[in-house]
C-alpha positions, -999 to +999 in steps of 0.1 A: +379-477+196+395-448+214+378-436+246+386-400+254+393-393+290+372-368+310+385-345+337+359-338+363+371-314+391+365-310+428+356-276+442+391-274+458+407-279+424+385-252+408+393-227+435+430-233+430+428-231+392+409-197+395+438-184+416+464-190+389+477-162+367+466-164+330+499-180+319+499-208+344+462-214+338+469-218+300+498-242+308+476-264+330+447-263+305+470-273+277+482-303+297+447-314+306+437-312+269+466-335+261+453-360+287+417-357+274+426-360+237+455-384+237+458-399+272+493-384+274+500-374+310+536-361+306+558-359+336+541-375+366+547-393+399+523-421+409+519-430+446+492-438+472+465-439+444+473-404+433+488-393+400+508-360+405+511-340+373+544-320+375+557-289+357+592-275+356+581-242+372+569-261+403+531-264+395+515-296+407+481-311+401+469-341+421+446-365+403+428-398+408+425-420+376+394-442+373+390-448+336+376-430+317+379-402+343+409-383+356+395-366+386+412-333+394+415-333+432+438-304+440+465-281+427+495-266+443+532-260+439+565-276+449+568-255+481+535-268+495+539-303+481+538-323+513+507-305+527+490-306+493+496-344+490+479-349+524+450-327+514+446-345+481+446-379+499+419-366+523+398-354+494+402-387+477+392-406+508+361-384+512+352-390+475+355-428+479+334-427+510+305-411+492 
């Protein structure tokens, strides 16, 4: 039996996604669809409980995987990576405390 993954999102992630141009939004949505349908994450880094989805153009999406959910915590880009990682870890900590 194959269990499809779901991708619930935080308010911070939704705000970031809404700020993307149409091309980047489609790129992110296509990747999320691959994760939901096939469990294929593509290029990632895993650290400190986070999974960082990476794109060649610098986009980053920070997630927390707790099967069958891939929680979308925050998005960003390569330039703000260090700050975004710290924010994603804080969001994750807050979610776990609830």
